[in-house]
Steps between C-alpha positions, in 0.01 A plus 500: 500500500534455118553833319211423262256457785519884558349584178139563446447443121161652485637813676803504269275495197292778632825694550607420148172642370550818703858548376392454134208740539666773712858447414728662253565299178865437435705268282511251788122502564320732750651657799313623811626545859820295448335211324541407134218294337539318170370196308655252262408504131160335540383660817465168691799561724526814706800645682513731794853611609698733716875543487544203731191270444315362192166323519402299195140405489417222237172368376261338770664721768812303523795733587866522561693749728862596427679680780824482686366514861192486715519877600479599138194285457354650824537847354350390166192340689461829693502705188221268352304550814547890486374501139215262569408540862180271495 
């Protein structure tokens, strides 16, 4: 299975909104339950990351995942599900 197939972009965007609304603002973005959320300069690209995984969501829901192994990605996906159980 491709790593990217594990990502639900709509769920990730809902989690991004939750992190930015409920999280603590820092120099790196907003932090909430081990996730950091941030955007690029124009707001069209958003980032969700942990210490081991970074998800970049581009315009039109295109995305890229940077991680070193599938276990890290599985933990990241479980965290997204925990923060957005629907």
